[in-house]
C-alpha positions as CSV (number, residue, x, y, z in Angstrom):
1,X,-61.7,11.8,-10.6
2,X,-59.6,9.9,-8.1
3,X,-56.8,9.6,-10.7
4,X,-56.8,13.4,-11.1
5,X,-56.6,13.9,-7.3
6,X,-53.7,11.5,-7.1
7,X,-51.9,13.3,-10.0
8,X,-52.6,16.6,-8.3
9,X,-51.3,15.4,-5.0
10,X,-48.2,14.0,-6.7
11,X,-47.5,17.3,-8.4
12,X,-47.9,19.2,-5.1
13,X,-45.6,16.8,-3.4
14,X,-43.0,17.3,-6.1
15,X,-43.3,21.1,-5.9
16,X,-43.0,21.0,-2.1
17,X,-40.0,18.7,-2.3
18,X,-38.4,21.1,-4.8
19,X,-39.1,24.0,-2.6
20,X,-37.6,22.3,0.5
21,X,-34.5,21.4,-1.5
22,X,-34.2,25.0,-2.7
23,X,-34.5,26.3,0.8
24,X,-31.9,23.9,2.2
25,X,-29.4,24.9,-0.5
26,X,-29.8,28.6,0.3
27,X,-27.3,28.3,3.2
28,X,-23.8,28.7,1.6
29,X,-21.3,26.7,3.6
30,X,-18.6,29.1,2.6
31,X,-20.4,32.1,4.1
32,X,-20.5,32.9,7.8
33,X,-23.4,35.3,8.6
34,X,-22.9,37.4,11.7
35,X,-25.4,39.6,13.5
36,X,-24.1,42.8,14.9
37,X,-25.5,46.2,15.9
38,X,-23.5,48.6,13.7
39,X,-24.3,51.4,16.1
40,X,-22.0,50.5,19.1
41,X,-18.7,52.2,18.6
42,X,-15.9,51.2,18.8
43,X,-17.0,47.6,18.6
44,X,-19.5,47.7,15.6
45,X,-20.3,50.9,13.7
46,X,-20.6,52.5,10.3
47,X,-17.7,54.4,8.8
48,X,-18.2,56.0,5.4
49,X,-21.0,53.5,4.6
50,X,-19.1,50.4,5.7
51,X,-19.5,48.5,8.9
52,X,-16.3,48.3,11.0
53,X,-15.1,48.2,14.6
54,X,-13.2,45.9,16.9
55,X,-15.7,43.1,17.0
56,X,-16.2,43.4,13.2
57,X,-12.5,43.1,12.5
58,X,-12.0,40.2,14.9
59,X,-15.0,38.4,13.2
60,X,-13.5,39.0,9.8
61,X,-10.1,37.7,11.0
62,X,-11.9,34.6,12.4
63,X,-13.6,34.1,9.0
64,X,-10.3,34.2,7.2
65,X,-8.9,31.5,9.5
66,X,-12.0,29.4,8.8
67,X,-11.8,30.0,5.1
68,X,-15.2,31.6,5.1
69,X,-16.6,34.8,3.7
70,X,-18.1,36.9,6.4
71,X,-21.5,38.7,5.9
72,X,-22.8,41.1,8.5
73,X,-26.5,41.4,9.3
74,X,-27.1,44.7,11.1
75,X,-29.6,44.1,13.9
76,X,-30.7,46.1,17.0
77,X,-29.2,44.7,20.2
78,X,-32.6,43.9,21.8
79,X,-33.6,41.7,18.9
80,X,-30.2,40.2,18.1
81,X,-30.6,36.9,20.0
82,X,-34.1,36.5,18.5
83,X,-32.4,36.8,15.1
84,X,-29.8,34.2,16.0
85,X,-32.5,31.8,17.2
86,X,-34.6,32.3,14.0
87,X,-31.4,31.5,12.0
88,X,-31.2,34.9,10.3
89,X,-27.5,34.6,11.0
90,X,-25.1,32.0,12.5
91,X,-23.2,34.1,15.1
92,X,-23.5,37.2,17.2
93,X,-20.5,39.5,17.3
94,X,-21.4,42.4,19.5
95,X,-19.7,42.3,22.9
96,X,-21.8,39.5,24.2
97,X,-20.9,39.3,27.9
98,X,-20.4,35.8,29.2
99,X,-22.8,34.9,31.9
100,X,-24.2,31.6,33.3
101,X,-27.6,32.4,31.9
102,X,-26.2,33.0,28.4
103,X,-23.9,29.9,28.6
104,X,-27.0,27.8,29.4
105,X,-28.9,29.1,26.4
106,X,-26.2,29.6,23.8
107,X,-22.9,28.2,22.7
108,X,-20.3,30.8,23.6
109,X,-16.7,31.1,22.3
110,X,-13.7,31.8,24.4
111,X,-13.6,35.5,25.4
112,X,-11.8,37.9,23.1
113,X,-12.4,41.1,25.2
114,X,-12.0,41.8,28.9
115,X,-13.3,45.0,30.4
116,X,-15.0,46.5,33.4
117,X,-18.3,48.3,34.1
118,X,-18.6,51.9,34.9
119,X,-21.4,54.2,36.3
120,X,-22.0,57.3,34.2
121,X,-23.8,60.4,35.5
122,X,-24.1,64.1,34.6
123,X,-20.9,66.0,35.2
124,X,-22.4,67.9,38.1
125,X,-23.9,64.9,39.9
126,X,-22.4,64.3,43.3
127,X,-24.9,61.8,44.7
128,X,-23.6,58.7,42.9
129,X,-20.1,57.2,43.3
130,X,-20.8,53.5,43.9
131,X,-23.3,50.8,42.9
132,X,-25.0,51.1,46.3
133,X,-25.9,54.7,45.3
134,X,-28.1,53.4,42.4
135,X,-30.8,52.3,44.8
136,X,-33.9,54.3,44.0
137,X,-32.3,56.0,41.0
138,X,-33.4,55.6,37.4
139,X,-30.9,54.0,34.9
140,X,-31.0,54.1,31.1
141,X,-30.1,50.7,29.8
142,X,-30.9,48.5,26.8
143,X,-33.5,45.8,27.6
144,X,-31.4,42.7,27.3
145,X,-27.9,43.9,28.2
146,X,-26.0,42.6,31.3
147,X,-25.7,46.2,32.4
148,X,-29.5,46.3,32.7
149,X,-29.3,43.5,35.2
150,X,-26.4,45.1,37.1
151,X,-28.5,48.3,37.5
152,X,-31.6,46.4,38.6
153,X,-29.6,44.3,41.1
154,X,-28.3,47.5,42.6
155,X,-31.9,48.7,43.1
156,X,-32.3,51.0,40.2
157,X,-35.4,51.5,38.1
158,X,-34.5,50.9,34.4
159,X,-35.6,53.1,31.6
160,X,-35.2,51.0,28.4
161,X,-33.2,52.7,25.5
162,X,-31.9,51.5,22.2
163,X,-28.3,52.2,22.9
164,X,-25.6,54.2,24.7
165,X,-26.1,57.4,22.8
166,X,-29.7,57.5,23.6
167,X,-28.9,56.8,27.3
168,X,-26.6,59.8,27.3
169,X,-29.3,62.0,25.8
170,X,-31.8,61.0,28.5
171,X,-29.1,61.5,31.2
172,X,-28.2,65.0,30.0
173,X,-31.9,65.9,29.7
174,X,-32.4,64.9,33.4
175,X,-34.8,62.1,32.5
176,X,-32.6,59.5,34.1
177,X,-29.9,59.6,36.9
178,X,-27.3,57.2,35.6
179,X,-26.4,54.7,32.9
180,X,-24.1,51.7,33.5
181,X,-22.0,50.5,30.6
182,X,-18.7,49.2,29.4
183,X,-15.7,51.4,30.2
184,X,-14.4,50.9,26.6
185,X,-17.6,52.1,25.0
186,X,-17.8,55.1,27.4
187,X,-14.2,56.0,26.7
188,X,-14.8,55.8,22.9
189,X,-17.8,58.1,23.2
190,X,-16.1,60.8,25.2
191,X,-13.0,60.6,23.0
192,X,-15.0,61.1,19.8
193,X,-17.5,63.6,21.1
194,X,-15.5,65.6,23.7
195,X,-18.8,65.6,25.7
196,X,-18.0,67.3,29.0
197,X,-21.7,67.0,30.2
198,X,-21.2,63.5,31.6
199,X,-18.6,61.8,33.7
200,X,-17.6,58.4,35.0
201,X,-18.8,58.6,38.6
202,X,-17.7,55.2,39.7
203,X,-17.0,51.6,38.8
204,X,-19.3,48.6,39.1
205,X,-16.5,46.5,40.6
206,X,-17.1,43.8,38.0
207,X,-14.8,42.5,35.3
208,X,-16.7,41.3,32.2
209,X,-15.6,39.0,29.4
210,X,-17.1,39.1,26.0
211,X,-17.4,36.3,23.4
212,X,-19.1,35.2,20.2
213,X,-22.5,33.5,20.6
214,X,-24.0,30.8,18.4
215,X,-27.1,28.6,18.8
216,X,-26.8,25.9,21.4
217,X,-27.0,23.2,18.8
218,X,-24.0,24.8,16.9
219,X,-21.2,23.8,19.3
220,X,-19.1,22.6,16.4
221,X,-19.0,26.1,14.9
222,X,-17.9,27.5,18.3
223,X,-15.2,24.8,18.5
224,X,-13.9,26.0,15.1
225,X,-14.1,29.6,16.2
226,X,-12.2,28.9,19.4
227,X,-9.3,27.3,17.4
228,X,-9.3,30.4,15.1
229,X,-9.2,32.7,18.2
230,X,-6.3,30.8,19.6
231,X,-4.4,31.2,16.3
232,X,-5.2,35.0,16.3
233,X,-4.0,35.3,19.8
234,X,-0.8,33.4,19.0
235,X,0.0,35.4,15.9
236,X,-0.6,38.8,17.6
237,X,-3.7,39.7,15.6
238,X,-6.0,40.2,18.6
239,X,-3.3,42.3,20.4
240,X,-2.9,44.4,17.2
241,X,-6.6,45.0,16.8
242,X,-6.9,45.9,20.5
243,X,-4.1,48.4,20.3
244,X,-5.7,49.9,17.1
245,X,-9.1,50.6,18.8
246,X,-8.2,51.0,22.5
247,X,-4.5,51.7,22.8
248,X,-4.1,48.7,25.0
249,X,-4.5,44.9,24.8
250,X,-8.1,44.1,25.9
251,X,-8.0,40.6,24.4
252,X,-6.2,39.0,27.3
C-alpha cells in the first residue's frame, strides 16, 4: 500500500513538473505582448478589422528594433494595468501619462508623446473656461486616467465612463457638465465626427508626457525599449508617425 502511494506521488510530481515546464515555455522570447485599448483614436483603434493608431505604430516600430514580433491584447483602459500585473501582456501602449505615482509602481519608458489637457463642454456652455470653474461640476472620466484626478483635484464630482466617446454622449445629454481629456484625442474626435455640439472651453494648464509601461521588475525591457525609442527618434520615425496622425511632431 505504501509503495503504491509512493508511486502515485511520484507520478503526480512528474505530471506537475511537466505542467510547470510547459507553462514556462509558453512565453515566446521572440514575441512582445502589448496591452492597448483599441477604442482610443487616434492612438489605438480598429480600422477595417485591424488595430492601428499612433501608439500601435510606435509599438510596432519598437518591436522591429528589438527584433520581436508584436502581438496586441485589446483591453479596456480601466483594467489595463491589472492585465499588466497579471502578466497577460508585457507592456502597455495606450498613452500612459507619466506621473510620480505610476513611476513608483511601474517601469516607465522615456516619453514618446507630449500634449496638453483641455476642458470640453457643450457648445452653448458659458460657465466653464478654467479648471477653477470645475468646482461643484460633474465630469465624465475613465476611472484610472490622470484626467480623472485632474478633475477631482479641481473640485469636480466624477462620473465614471469607459472612454471619451461615452463621455461626450453624457455631456451632450446633459448628464455631466464637462470632460477633461487630451487635446490630441479631442482634436481627432472633432475632426472625424464634425461634432459641433461640443467645444474646448479651456485648458488645464498642464503639459503631459506619455510613455510605455512595464512591470516594476521588468526594468531590463524598458531599458531596451528606451534604446529603441532613441533610435526611432534619431532616424525620424517618431516625427514621421507624429506628422501622419497629428500634422505636427508630438514626440519631442
